[in-house]
MOPAC internal coordinates of N, CA, C and O (Angstrom, degrees):
PM7 1SCF
backbone

  N    0.0000 0     0.00 0     0.00 0    0    0    0
  C    1.4519 1     0.00 0     0.00 0    1    0    0
  C    1.5203 1   109.16 1     0.00 0    2    1    0
  O    1.2310 1   120.84 1   -36.24 1    3    2    1
  N    1.3052 1   116.00 1   143.76 1    3    2    1
  C    1.4714 1   121.43 1  -176.25 1    5    3    2
  C    1.5112 1   112.15 1   -72.73 1    6    5    3
  O    1.2310 1   121.23 1   -47.81 1    7    6    5
  N    1.3199 1   115.24 1   132.19 1    7    6    5
  C    1.4533 1   120.24 1   171.96 1    9    7    6
  C    1.5362 1   109.34 1   -79.20 1   10    9    7
  O    1.2310 1   120.10 1   165.75 1   11   10    9
  N    1.3353 1   117.41 1   -14.25 1   11   10    9
  C    1.4643 1   121.80 1   179.10 1   13   11   10
  C    1.5245 1   111.63 1   -90.67 1   14   13   11
  O    1.2310 1   120.88 1  -177.61 1   15   14   13
  N    1.3070 1   115.92 1     2.39 1   15   14   13
  C    1.4525 1   122.02 1   178.01 1   17   15   14
  C    1.5319 1   108.86 1   -63.41 1   18   17   15
  O    1.2310 1   120.43 1   -48.59 1   19   18   17
  N    1.3202 1   116.78 1   131.41 1   19   18   17
  C    1.4671 1   119.14 1   178.91 1   21   19   18
  C    1.5242 1   109.65 1   -72.18 1   22   21   19
  O    1.2310 1   121.26 1   -18.76 1   23   22   21
  N    1.3169 1   115.19 1   161.24 1   23   22   21
  C    1.4634 1   120.08 1   177.62 1   25   23   22
  C    1.5286 1   110.25 1   -57.19 1   26   25   23
  O    1.2310 1   120.78 1   133.98 1   27   26   25
  N    1.3227 1   116.11 1   -46.02 1   27   26   25
  C    1.4629 1   120.71 1  -177.45 1   29   27   26
  C    1.5289 1   111.48 1   -63.69 1   30   29   27
  O    1.2310 1   120.27 1   138.81 1   31   30   29
  N    1.3219 1   117.09 1   -41.19 1   31   30   29
  C    1.4695 1   120.55 1   178.12 1   33   31   30
  C    1.5314 1   110.46 1   -64.18 1   34   33   31
  O    1.2310 1   121.00 1   136.43 1   35   34   33
  N    1.3132 1   115.69 1   -43.57 1   35   34   33
  C    1.4618 1   120.01 1   179.14 1   37   35   34
  C    1.5130 1   111.83 1   -62.84 1   38   37   35
  O    1.2310 1   120.76 1   136.27 1   39   38   37
  N    1.3274 1   116.16 1   -43.73 1   39   38   37
  C    1.4565 1   120.59 1  -179.85 1   41   39   38
  C    1.5311 1   111.08 1   -65.14 1   42   41   39
  O    1.2310 1   120.37 1   138.34 1   43   42   41
  N    1.3340 1   116.90 1   -41.66 1   43   42   41
  C    1.4695 1   120.18 1   178.17 1   45   43   42
  C    1.5227 1   111.38 1   -62.09 1   46   45   43
  O    1.2310 1   120.74 1   136.46 1   47   46   45
  N    1.3298 1   116.19 1   -43.54 1   47   46   45
  C    1.4697 1   119.89 1   178.81 1   49   47   46
  C    1.5269 1   110.03 1   -64.86 1   50   49   47
  O    1.2310 1   120.62 1   139.07 1   51   50   49
  N    1.3078 1   116.43 1   -40.93 1   51   50   49
  C    1.4612 1   120.66 1   178.93 1   53   51   50
  C    1.5319 1   110.92 1   -61.27 1   54   53   51
  O    1.2310 1   120.42 1   138.11 1   55   54   53
  N    1.3239 1   116.80 1   -41.89 1   55   54   53
  C    1.4698 1   120.60 1   178.05 1   57   55   54
  C    1.5252 1   110.96 1   -62.30 1   58   57   55
  O    1.2310 1   120.05 1   139.98 1   59   58   57
  N    1.3383 1   117.51 1   -40.02 1   59   58   57
  C    1.4684 1   121.08 1   178.82 1   61   59   58
  C    1.5277 1   110.75 1   -65.82 1   62   61   59
  O    1.2310 1   120.88 1   141.50 1   63   62   61
  N    1.3273 1   115.92 1   -38.50 1   63   62   61
  C    1.4677 1   119.71 1   178.32 1   65   63   62
  C    1.5245 1   110.19 1   -63.25 1   66   65   63
  O    1.2310 1   120.48 1   135.49 1   67   66   65
  N    1.3266 1   116.70 1   -44.51 1   67   66   65
  C    1.4627 1   120.89 1   179.67 1   69   67   66
  C    1.5266 1   110.11 1   -60.88 1   70   69   67
  O    1.2310 1   120.13 1   134.85 1   71   70   69
  N    1.3214 1   117.36 1   -45.15 1   71   70   69
  C    1.4641 1   120.78 1   179.03 1   73   71   70
  C    1.5243 1   110.86 1   -60.45 1   74   73   71
  O    1.2310 1   120.57 1   137.30 1   75   74   73
  N    1.3191 1   116.52 1   -42.70 1   75   74   73
  C    1.4629 1   120.69 1  -179.32 1   77   75   74
  C    1.5254 1   110.75 1   -64.75 1   78   77   75
  O    1.2310 1   120.83 1   136.93 1   79   78   77
  N    1.3241 1   116.01 1   -43.07 1   79   78   77
  C    1.4641 1   119.47 1   179.21 1   81   79   78
  C    1.5288 1   111.28 1   -66.38 1   82   81   79
  O    1.2310 1   120.14 1   142.59 1   83   82   81
  N    1.3217 1   117.34 1   -37.41 1   83   82   81
  C    1.4650 1   120.72 1   179.58 1   85   83   82
  C    1.5255 1   111.82 1   -69.24 1   86   85   83
  O    1.2310 1   120.64 1   148.24 1   87   86   85
  N    1.3264 1   116.39 1   -31.76 1   87   86   85
  C    1.4538 1   120.70 1  -179.82 1   89   87   86
  C    1.5213 1   110.89 1   -66.84 1   90   89   87
  O    1.2310 1   121.31 1   143.41 1   91   90   89
  N    1.3157 1   115.09 1   -36.59 1   91   90   89
  C    1.4618 1   119.21 1   178.69 1   93   91   90
  C    1.5192 1   111.94 1    83.99 1   94   93   91
  O    1.2310 1   121.19 1    13.32 1   95   94   93
  N    1.3137 1   115.33 1  -166.68 1   95   94   93
  C    1.4468 1   120.73 1   179.51 1   97   95   94
  C    1.5153 1   113.67 1    80.28 1   98   97   95
  O    1.2310 1   120.23 1  -169.34 1   99   98   97
  N    1.3049 1   117.17 1    10.66 1   99   98   97
  C    1.4585 1   121.10 1  -179.69 1  101   99   98
  C    1.5222 1   110.33 1   -96.66 1  102  101   99
  O    1.2310 1   121.45 1   -25.80 1  103  102  101
  N    1.3059 1   114.84 1   154.20 1  103  102  101
  C    1.4529 1   118.03 1   171.07 1  105  103  102
  C    1.5255 1   108.05 1   -72.80 1  106  105  103
  O    1.2310 1   120.68 1   -16.15 1  107  106  105
  N    1.2971 1   116.31 1   163.85 1  107  106  105
  C    1.4512 1   120.34 1   178.74 1  109  107  106
  C    1.5215 1   110.52 1   -59.56 1  110  109  107
  O    1.2310 1   120.38 1   138.86 1  111  110  109
  N    1.3183 1   116.87 1   -41.14 1  111  110  109
  C    1.4619 1   121.02 1   179.98 1  113  111  110
  C    1.5239 1   111.76 1   -64.16 1  114  113  111
  O    1.2310 1   120.46 1   138.36 1  115  114  113
  N    1.3328 1   116.72 1   -41.64 1  115  114  113
  C    1.4639 1   120.61 1   178.16 1  117  115  114
  C    1.5286 1   110.74 1   -64.29 1  118  117  115
  O    1.2310 1   120.79 1   135.48 1  119  118  117
  N    1.3291 1   116.09 1   -44.52 1  119  118  117
  C    1.4581 1   120.57 1  -179.47 1  121  119  118
  C    1.5257 1   110.58 1   -63.52 1  122  121  119
  O    1.2310 1   120.22 1   137.48 1  123  122  121
  N    1.3229 1   117.19 1   -42.52 1  123  122  121
  C    1.4620 1   120.53 1   178.79 1  125  123  122
  C    1.5206 1   111.65 1   -64.08 1  126  125  123
  O    1.2310 1   120.79 1   139.80 1  127  126  125
  N    1.3193 1   116.09 1   -40.20 1  127  126  125
  C    1.4575 1   120.50 1   179.15 1  129  127  126
  C    1.5258 1   110.91 1   -63.78 1  130  129  127
  O    1.2310 1   120.77 1   135.13 1  131  130  129
  N    1.3277 1   116.14 1   -44.87 1  131  130  129
  C    1.4633 1   120.15 1   178.23 1  133  131  130
  C    1.5293 1   111.43 1   -65.91 1  134  133  131
  O    1.2310 1   120.72 1   140.36 1  135  134  133
  N    1.3243 1   116.23 1   -39.64 1  135  134  133
  C    1.4615 1   119.81 1   178.46 1  137  135  134
  C    1.5252 1   110.16 1   -62.12 1  138  137  135
  O    1.2310 1   120.55 1   136.74 1  139  138  137
  N    1.3247 1   116.55 1   -43.26 1  139  138  137
  C    1.4596 1   120.93 1   178.86 1  141  139  138
  C    1.5267 1   111.05 1   -62.07 1  142  141  139
  O    1.2310 1   120.57 1   134.95 1  143  142  141
  N    1.3251 1   116.52 1   -45.05 1  143  142  141
  C    1.4630 1   120.44 1   177.61 1  145  143  142
  C    1.5286 1   110.57 1   -61.56 1  146  145  143
  O    1.2310 1   120.70 1   138.39 1  147  146  145
  N    1.3288 1   116.27 1   -41.61 1  147  146  145
  C    1.4537 1   120.89 1   179.46 1  149  147  146
  C    1.5204 1   112.24 1   -62.63 1  150  149  147
  O    1.2310 1   120.34 1   139.05 1  151  150  149
  N    1.3128 1   116.96 1   -40.95 1  151  150  149
  C    1.4718 1   120.67 1   178.46 1  153  151  150
  C    1.5283 1   110.30 1   -64.24 1  154  153  151
  O    1.2310 1   120.72 1   139.97 1  155  154  153
  N    1.3275 1   116.23 1   -40.03 1  155  154  153
  C    1.4701 1   120.36 1   178.15 1  157  155  154
  C    1.5357 1   110.16 1   -64.61 1  158  157  155
  O    1.2310 1   120.68 1   136.02 1  159  158  157
  N    1.3085 1   116.30 1   -43.98 1  159  158  157
  C    1.4675 1   120.32 1   178.76 1  161  159  158
  C    1.5267 1   111.35 1   -64.26 1  162  161  159
  O    1.2310 1   120.39 1   139.97 1  163  162  161
  N    1.3221 1   116.86 1   -40.03 1  163  162  161
  C    1.4692 1   120.41 1   178.54 1  165  163  162
  C    1.5272 1   109.95 1   -61.61 1  166  165  163
  O    1.2310 1   120.37 1   140.85 1  167  166  165
  N    1.3180 1   116.90 1   -39.15 1  167  166  165
  C    1.4680 1   121.12 1   178.88 1  169  167  166
  C    1.5245 1   110.26 1   -64.77 1  170  169  167
  O    1.2310 1   120.54 1   134.08 1  171  170  169
  N    1.3292 1   116.58 1   -45.92 1  171  170  169
  C    1.4663 1   120.80 1   179.25 1  173  171  170
  C    1.5321 1   110.44 1   -61.16 1  174  173  171
  O    1.2310 1   120.27 1   133.81 1  175  174  173
  N    1.3320 1   117.08 1   -46.19 1  175  174  173
  C    1.4607 1   120.92 1  -179.36 1  177  175  174
  C    1.5308 1   110.62 1   -63.13 1  178  177  175
  O    1.2310 1   120.35 1   138.94 1  179  178  177
  N    1.3154 1   116.94 1   -41.06 1  179  178  177
  C    1.4573 1   120.86 1   178.60 1  181  179  178
  C    1.5285 1   111.03 1   -62.85 1  182  181  179
  O    1.2310 1   120.53 1   137.75 1  183  182  181
  N    1.3180 1   116.60 1   -42.25 1  183  182  181
  C    1.4664 1   120.41 1   178.10 1  185  183  182
  C    1.5220 1   111.39 1   -63.62 1  186  185  183
  O    1.2310 1   120.62 1   140.50 1  187  186  185
  N    1.3413 1   116.43 1   -39.50 1  187  186  185
  C    1.4666 1   120.07 1   178.71 1  189  187  186
  C    1.5262 1   110.59 1   -65.63 1  190  189  187
  O    1.2310 1   120.37 1   139.42 1  191  190  189
  N    1.3356 1   116.90 1   -40.58 1  191  190  189
  C    1.4667 1   120.34 1   178.26 1  193  191  190
  C    1.5313 1   110.88 1   -65.62 1  194  193  191
  O    1.2310 1   120.42 1   138.52 1  195  194  193
  N    1.3252 1   116.81 1   -41.48 1  195  194  193
  C    1.4666 1   120.45 1   177.87 1  197  195  194
  C    1.5231 1   111.08 1   -60.95 1  198  197  195
  O    1.2310 1   120.62 1   137.29 1  199  198  197
  N    1.3365 1   116.42 1   -42.71 1  199  198  197
  C    1.4647 1   120.81 1   179.66 1  201  199  198
  C    1.5274 1   110.83 1   -64.61 1  202  201  199
  O    1.2310 1   120.56 1   139.10 1  203  202  201
  N    1.3274 1   116.53 1   -40.90 1  203  202  201
  C    1.4663 1   120.40 1   179.20 1  205  203  202
  C    1.5297 1   110.29 1   -65.90 1  206  205  203
  O    1.2310 1   120.45 1   138.72 1  207  206  205
  N    1.3309 1   116.75 1   -41.28 1  207  206  205
  C    1.4638 1   120.84 1   178.82 1  209  207  206
  C    1.5238 1   110.94 1   -63.24 1  210  209  207
  O    1.2310 1   120.13 1   139.01 1  211  210  209
  N    1.3218 1   117.35 1   -40.99 1  211  210  209
  C    1.4597 1   121.24 1   178.08 1  213  211  210
  C    1.5234 1   110.75 1   -63.85 1  214  213  211
  O    1.2310 1   120.27 1   136.68 1  215  214  213
  N    1.3148 1   117.09 1   -43.32 1  215  214  213
  C    1.4608 1   120.80 1   179.94 1  217  215  214
  C    1.5320 1   110.99 1   -63.15 1  218  217  215
  O    1.2310 1   120.65 1   137.26 1  219  218  217
  N    1.3211 1   116.37 1   -42.74 1  219  218  217
  C    1.4604 1   120.27 1   178.75 1  221  219  218
  C    1.5260 1   109.96 1   -62.68 1  222  221  219
  O    1.2310 1   120.53 1   137.00 1  223  222  221
  N    1.3148 1   116.59 1   -43.00 1  223  222  221
  C    1.4616 1   120.94 1   178.52 1  225  223  222
  C    1.5272 1   111.24 1   -61.18 1  226  225  223
  O    1.2310 1   120.44 1   136.93 1  227  226  225
  N    1.3246 1   116.76 1   -43.07 1  227  226  225
  C    1.4614 1   121.12 1   178.93 1  229  227  226
  C    1.5351 1   110.83 1   -64.56 1  230  229  227
  O    1.2310 1   120.36 1   138.57 1  231  230  229
  N    1.3112 1   116.92 1   -41.43 1  231  230  229
  C    1.4626 1   120.68 1   178.84 1  233  231  230
  C    1.5265 1   111.17 1   -65.24 1  234  233  231
  O    1.2310 1   120.54 1   138.94 1  235  234  233
  N    1.3258 1   116.58 1   -41.06 1  235  234  233
  C    1.4661 1   119.71 1   178.40 1  237  235  234
  C    1.5246 1   110.60 1   -63.58 1  238  237  235
  O    1.2310 1   120.30 1   136.72 1  239  238  237
  N    1.3191 1   117.03 1   -43.28 1  239  238  237
  C    1.4648 1   120.92 1   179.20 1  241  239  238
  C    1.5184 1   110.72 1   -62.22 1  242  241  239
  O    1.2310 1   120.50 1   134.56 1  243  242  241
  N    1.3340 1   116.66 1   -45.44 1  243  242  241
  C    1.4668 1   120.47 1   179.68 1  245  243  242
  C    1.5298 1   110.59 1   -62.53 1  246  245  243
  O    1.2310 1   120.36 1   139.93 1  247  246  245
  N    1.3205 1   116.92 1   -40.07 1  247  246  245
  C    1.4585 1   121.00 1   179.09 1  249  247  246
  C    1.5263 1   110.78 1   -65.00 1  250  249  247
  O    1.2310 1   120.73 1   134.28 1  251  250  249
  N    1.3277 1   116.21 1   -45.72 1  251  250  249
  C    1.4589 1   120.07 1   179.94 1  253  251  250
  C    1.5272 1   111.23 1   -63.04 1  254  253  251
  O    1.2310 1   120.02 1   140.11 1  255  254  253
  N    1.3248 1   117.57 1   -39.89 1  255  254  253
  C    1.4637 1   121.17 1   177.52 1  257  255  254
  C    1.5233 1   111.12 1   -64.99 1  258  257  255
  O    1.2310 1   120.54 1   140.94 1  259  258  257
  N    1.3232 1   116.57 1   -39.06 1  259  258  257
  C    1.4568 1   120.71 1   178.74 1  261  259  258
  C    1.5258 1   110.69 1   -64.02 1  262  261  259
  O    1.2310 1   120.71 1   138.58 1  263  262  261
  N    1.3192 1   116.25 1   -41.42 1  263  262  261
  C    1.4641 1   120.93 1   179.34 1  265  263  262
  C    1.5297 1   109.96 1   -65.48 1  266  265  263
  O    1.2310 1   120.02 1   136.19 1  267  266  265
  N    1.3275 1   117.56 1   -43.81 1  267  266  265
  C    1.4675 1   121.12 1   179.70 1  269  267  266
  C    1.5178 1   111.37 1   -64.14 1  270  269  267
  O    1.2310 1   120.10 1   138.65 1  271  270  269
  N    1.3230 1   117.42 1   -41.35 1  271  270  269
  C    1.4637 1   121.92 1  -178.62 1  273  271  270
  C    1.5209 1   111.76 1   -70.77 1  274  273  271
  O    1.2310 1   120.16 1   152.23 1  275  274  273
  N    1.2985 1   117.30 1   -27.77 1  275  274  273
  C    1.4682 1   121.15 1   179.94 1  277  275  274
  C    1.5177 1   110.68 1   -64.99 1  278  277  275
  O    1.2310 1   120.52 1   147.39 1  279  278  277
  N    1.3196 1   116.62 1   -32.61 1  279  278  277
  C    1.4495 1   121.29 1  -179.22 1  281  279  278
  C    1.5231 1   113.84 1   -77.57 1  282  281  279
  O    1.2310 1   120.01 1   166.14 1  283  282  281
  N    1.3333 1   117.58 1   -13.86 1  283  282  281
  C    1.4621 1   120.88 1  -179.33 1  285  283  282
  C    1.5111 1   110.76 1   -83.54 1  286  285  283
  O    1.2310 1   121.12 1   -33.82 1  287  286  285
  N    1.3253 1   115.46 1   146.18 1  287  286  285
  C    1.4689 1   119.02 1   176.44 1  289  287  286
  C    1.5222 1   108.62 1   -90.25 1  290  289  287
  O    1.2310 1   119.84 1   -37.12 1  291  290  289
  N    1.3584 1   117.91 1   142.88 1  291  290  289
  C    1.4617 1   120.25 1  -179.70 1  293  291  290
  C    1.5136 1   111.72 1   -65.10 1  294  293  291
  O    1.2310 1   119.92 1   -38.89 1  295  294  293
  N    1.3137 1   117.76 1   141.11 1  295  294  293
  C    1.4679 1   122.58 1  -179.73 1  297  295  294
  C    1.4931 1   111.87 1   -98.97 1  298  297  295
  O    1.2310 1   120.10 1   180.00 1  299  298  297

């Protein structure tokens, strides 16, 4: 699976896998293969969300520090 896969692409593929598994009619091997791919995609999507959350947190902290420092007079 591509590490360059976007979050949206991964999520869309994951949704298709879930639909296929819910529909049924697959052999055990096919279902296991799709389940494995889905778990890998879920991991990638989770990592992308964690990275985005960290970036947002860092940006908020930097913004708050900038606002606090703006109110201080230079020494």
